[in-house]
N, C-alpha and C positions, 0 to 999 in steps of 0.2 A: 355301331357308332353310337357314342353318348349324347346326351343331350346338354346342350351349352346355354347358360341363362344368357337371354339377349340384353344388349344394354340400350336398343332403341324402345321407346315407350309406344305402343300401339296408338294409331289414330283412332280417335273415339269416333263410331259411327252409330247412327240410329238403326234400331233393328229394321230390317225390309228396305233400307235406303240404298239406291242404286246410285253409284258415281260413275260418271264418265270419265273418260280419258282427259277430258280439258278441265274437268273440276279436280281432279288428282293433282294435274300438273299446276293448277291455279293456288293450290292449296301448297304443294312442295315450294313453288317460287315466293309465295308470301312468306311462309314461315322458315324457309330454308331447310336443307337436309345436309348432314355432313357423314361422309364416307370415309372411313380410316382402316388401314389395313397395313402390314409389314410382310414383305416377303424376304426370306432368308434361304441363303443356299450355302449349306455347310458340306464338308469333306472331311470325314475322319476327325469331326469336332475343330475342324478349323474354319472359320468364317471366310467365305470366298467372296459373297455378294450380299448387300443388304441394300433393298428397295424400300422405301417409305412412301405410302401412298395417302395423299390426304385430299379428298375430293369434295367442295362445297359447291352444291347446286342451289342457286337463289336469284332471285331477280336482282336486277342492277340497284334499285331502289334499297332493298333488303341488304346487299353486299355493302352499299356505302354507310348504312346504320352500323354495320358490324366493323366499319373502318377498312373496307377492303376496297381499293381503287387504283391497284397496279395500272390497268389498262389506259388510265387516263395520262400517265407518265411513260410509258413504254413507247419509244419512237417508232416502233414497226406498227403498233396498233392504234396510235391516236394522231388525228391530223392536225391537232393543236400544239404538238411537239415541236419547238421552235429551235431545234438544235440542241447544243447543249455543249458542256466543257469538253467531252469526248470527242464530238464531231470537229470543234475548233482546234483541238490537239491534233486530230488526225490531219486536218487541213495545213496546218503549220509543218507538222512533220513530212507530208508529201511534198510541200514546196521546198524544204531544205534538202530532201532527198533528189529532187530535180536540179537544185543549184549544184550539188556536190555532184551529179552525173555530167553536168554541162562542164563544170571545172575539170574533171577528169579527161572528158574529151577534148577540150581546150587544150589542156596540158599534152595530150599525145600528139596533137598536131604541131605543138610547138616544138616537141621533140624530134618529130619526123623530118623537120625542114632543117 
């Protein structure tokens, strides 16, 4: 195996300093860490699948500083989400569907008489 240059800069530690897991976790959450990688599956030079992985580990405050706040707007993750256009459209379409079903059933009954 060859050696590859690392893109990550080493975390400066004083010599003889021991860090507990809590210290390391606090440092990572405070500064944030990005892990990026691609997985490609090829068969005879034909690309079959590409998976791009981008993982950010940071505290909520640090994520907000970076402009990442998707969890606040995701209806499955936020209790503050008050519905939205899609939910309203879904309700309207379900009501229309129910009305069409009723009309179809009512039409069949009238034909049977």
